[in-house]
Each structure stands twice: as structure tokens, then as C-alpha cells.
ZADO-1210 file (C-alpha; in nm, 4 decimals, padded with zeros to 6 digits):
<atoms>
<atom x="-00.0134" y="00.0215" z="-00.0130" code="GLU" pos="1"/>
<atom x="00.1362" y="00.3704" z="-00.0551" code="ASP" pos="2"/>
<atom x="-00.1349" y="00.5065" z="00.2042" code="GLY" pos="3"/>
<atom x="00.0652" y="00.7284" z="00.4616" code="LEU" pos="4"/>
<atom x="00.0633" y="00.5054" z="00.7713" code="CYS" pos="5"/>
<atom x="00.3120" y="00.2858" z="00.5305" code="ASN" pos="6"/>
<atom x="00.5742" y="00.5531" z="00.3731" code="LYS" pos="7"/>
<atom x="00.5367" y="00.7684" z="00.7300" code="TYR" pos="8"/>
<atom x="00.4818" y="00.5270" z="01.0025" code="PRO" pos="9"/>
<atom x="00.6741" y="00.7409" z="01.2491" code="ASP" pos="10"/>
<atom x="00.4013" y="01.0246" z="01.1892" code="ARG" pos="11"/>
<atom x="00.1325" y="00.8010" z="01.1246" code="PHE" pos="12"/>
<atom x="00.1249" y="00.5193" z="01.3358" code="PRO" pos="13"/>
<atom x="-00.1825" y="00.2767" z="01.2167" code="LYS" pos="14"/>
<atom x="-00.2744" y="00.2136" z="01.5451" code="GLU" pos="15"/>
<atom x="-00.4018" y="00.5854" z="01.5671" code="HIS" pos="16"/>
<atom x="-00.5479" y="00.4888" z="01.2699" code="PHE" pos="17"/>
<atom x="-00.8625" y="00.3004" z="01.3147" code="THR" pos="18"/>
<atom x="-01.2169" y="00.2980" z="01.2363" code="TYR" pos="19"/>
<atom x="-01.3371" y="00.3559" z="01.5722" code="GLU" pos="20"/>
<atom x="-01.0958" y="00.6842" z="01.5788" code="ASN" pos="21"/>
<atom x="-01.2059" y="00.8067" z="01.2381" code="TRP" pos="22"/>
<atom x="-01.5802" y="00.7546" z="01.3875" code="ILE" pos="23"/>
<atom x="-01.5036" y="00.9675" z="01.7119" code="TRP" pos="24"/>
<atom x="-01.3372" y="01.2317" z="01.5059" code="ALA" pos="25"/>
<atom x="-01.6290" y="01.2582" z="01.2552" code="PHE" pos="26"/>
<atom x="-01.9055" y="01.2487" z="01.5274" code="THR" pos="27"/>
<atom x="-01.7173" y="01.5538" z="01.7129" code="MET" pos="28"/>
<atom x="-01.6494" y="01.7779" z="01.3498" code="LEU" pos="29"/>
<atom x="-02.0056" y="01.7482" z="01.2441" code="PHE" pos="30"/>
<atom x="-02.1707" y="01.7841" z="01.6065" code="SER" pos="31"/>
<atom x="-01.9375" y="02.0454" z="01.7009" code="ARG" pos="32"/>
<atom x="-01.8109" y="02.2508" z="01.4442" code="ALA" pos="33"/>
<atom x="-01.9606" y="02.6170" z="01.3449" code="ILE" pos="34"/>
<atom x="-01.9434" y="02.7482" z="00.9833" code="ARG" pos="35"/>
<atom x="-01.7804" y="03.0595" z="00.9672" code="LEU" pos="36"/>
<atom x="-01.9100" y="03.2773" z="00.6397" code="ARG" pos="37"/>
<atom x="-01.6802" y="03.5591" z="00.6506" code="SER" pos="38"/>
<atom x="-01.3377" y="03.4591" z="00.6389" code="LEU" pos="39"/>
<atom x="-01.0866" y="03.5920" z="00.3590" code="LYS" pos="40"/>
<atom x="-01.0398" y="03.2674" z="00.1768" code="GLU" pos="41"/>
<atom x="-01.4126" y="03.1789" z="00.1736" code="GLY" pos="42"/>
<atom x="-01.6429" y="02.9682" z="00.3977" code="GLU" pos="43"/>
<atom x="-01.5225" y="02.7297" z="00.6305" code="THR" pos="44"/>
<atom x="-01.6051" y="02.4891" z="00.9388" code="LEU" pos="45"/>
<atom x="-01.3913" y="02.5289" z="01.2607" code="ALA" pos="46"/>
<atom x="-01.4002" y="02.3712" z="01.6051" code="MET" pos="47"/>
<atom x="-01.4519" y="02.6755" z="01.8150" code="VAL" pos="48"/>
<atom x="-01.3555" y="02.5963" z="02.1665" code="PRO" pos="49"/>
<atom x="-01.6786" y="02.6946" z="02.3830" code="TYR" pos="50"/>
<atom x="-01.8998" y="02.7931" z="02.1586" code="ALA" pos="51"/>
<atom x="-02.0324" y="02.4472" z="02.0882" code="ASP" pos="52"/>
<atom x="-02.2049" y="02.5483" z="02.4749" code="LEU" pos="53"/>
<atom x="-02.4046" y="02.7835" z="02.3381" code="ILE" pos="54"/>
<atom x="-02.7957" y="02.7023" z="02.3676" code="ASN" pos="55"/>
<atom x="-03.0280" y="02.6906" z="02.0607" code="HIS" pos="56"/>
<atom x="-03.3413" y="02.9314" z="02.0653" code="SER" pos="57"/>
<atom x="-03.5352" y="02.9478" z="01.7297" code="PRO" pos="58"/>
<atom x="-03.5857" y="03.3410" z="01.8261" code="PHE" pos="59"/>
<atom x="-03.2363" y="03.4431" z="01.8497" code="SER" pos="60"/>
<atom x="-03.0835" y="03.6413" z="01.5696" code="GLN" pos="61"/>
<atom x="-02.7258" y="03.5996" z="01.7616" code="ALA" pos="62"/>
<atom x="-02.4901" y="03.4618" z="01.5507" code="TYR" pos="63"/>
<atom x="-02.1030" y="03.3496" z="01.5594" code="ILE" pos="64"/>
<atom x="-01.8813" y="03.4352" z="01.2273" code="ASP" pos="65"/>
<atom x="-01.5287" y="03.5637" z="01.1584" code="ALA" pos="66"/>
<atom x="-01.3485" y="03.9038" z="01.1402" code="ARG" pos="67"/>
<atom x="-01.0447" y="04.0345" z="01.0867" code="GLU" pos="68"/>
<atom x="-00.8888" y="04.0897" z="01.3619" code="ALA" pos="69"/>
<atom x="-00.7982" y="04.4333" z="01.5351" code="GLY" pos="70"/>
<atom x="-01.0190" y="04.7937" z="01.5186" code="ASP" pos="71"/>
<atom x="-01.0585" y="04.9943" z="01.2173" code="TRP" pos="72"/>
<atom x="-00.7165" y="05.2005" z="01.2489" code="LEU" pos="73"/>
<atom x="-00.5038" y="04.8966" z="01.3659" code="PHE" pos="74"/>
<atom x="-00.5919" y="04.5870" z="01.1829" code="SER" pos="75"/>
<atom x="-00.3887" y="04.3079" z="01.1641" code="THR" pos="76"/>
<atom x="-00.4546" y="04.0972" z="00.9096" code="GLY" pos="77"/>
<atom x="-00.5108" y="03.8053" z="01.0972" code="GLU" pos="78"/>
<atom x="-00.8546" y="03.6585" z="01.1556" code="GLU" pos="79"/>
<atom x="-01.1174" y="03.5820" z="01.4969" code="GLU" pos="80"/>
<atom x="-01.4385" y="03.4341" z="01.5550" code="VAL" pos="81"/>
<atom x="-01.6701" y="03.6821" z="01.7380" code="ILE" pos="82"/>
<atom x="-02.0198" y="03.6562" z="01.8961" code="LEU" pos="83"/>
<atom x="-02.2772" y="03.9273" z="01.7372" code="TYR" pos="84"/>
<atom x="-02.5416" y="03.9572" z="01.9907" code="ALA" pos="85"/>
<atom x="-02.8645" y="04.0381" z="01.8808" code="ASP" pos="86"/>
<atom x="-02.9503" y="04.2815" z="02.1860" code="ARG" pos="87"/>
<atom x="-02.7878" y="04.3991" z="02.4899" code="GLY" pos="88"/>
<atom x="-02.7714" y="04.1377" z="02.7742" code="TYR" pos="89"/>
<atom x="-02.7219" y="04.1557" z="03.1314" code="ARG" pos="90"/>
<atom x="-02.4512" y="04.0465" z="03.3349" code="ARG" pos="91"/>
<atom x="-02.5054" y="03.6637" z="03.3768" code="MET" pos="92"/>
<atom x="-02.7794" y="03.6824" z="03.1399" code="GLU" pos="93"/>
<atom x="-02.7655" y="03.3325" z="02.8857" code="GLN" pos="94"/>
<atom x="-02.7171" y="03.4323" z="02.5417" code="ILE" pos="95"/>
<atom x="-02.8676" y="03.1780" z="02.2526" code="TYR" pos="96"/>
<atom x="-02.7706" y="03.1365" z="01.8659" code="ILE" pos="97"/>
<atom x="-03.0036" y="02.9787" z="01.6083" code="SER" pos="98"/>
<atom x="-02.8536" y="02.6415" z="01.4899" code="TYR" pos="99"/>
<atom x="-03.0011" y="02.6628" z="01.1521" code="GLY" pos="100"/>
</atoms>
């Protein structure tokens, strides 16, 4: 076989690339990933720490997306993930996003 596990066994040990691990990785990606639409390179899925803990409400207009980091004067050219709130929230009030 010409696969990565055979070509580079030190980097891709076969015991790590099992069907069970693939199922786990697939499940994590598609149950926790967030679609970021405003990236310079286009749309992508991303694993954003803690963002998957935000609860759903069909009435919420809040959303998560990407933007260029910095402010209007000191843009760094890097990108960041930001939660855009749909209204003002009180301290410790739960914020919701719509999942779809």
C-alpha cells in the first residue's frame, strides 16, 4: 500500500488510524463544528472552543462568525471568531444562537 501509514509510520502510526477513531473524529466535527462564512479565504467549518456550549433558540438573531482582527485603525490582517449579540444582555444572562 502507498498510504501515509506505510510511507510515514513514525508520523502516522496505524494503531491511531482506526475505524473507531475515525467515527469519533467525524462525530466531534459534525456535532460541534461551526460554519464561519466571513473568512478572507471563504466559508469553512471550524472547531471553536466553548462555542458548542451556546444553547439554541429559534427566536435568537445572535450568531457566530469570523472577522478581521483589530479595529478600523490597527488591523492586523489576522482573523478572529466573534459572537454577534442580537441585543444588550445583562451580566450572567444566558445568550442563545439559532442553530439553523
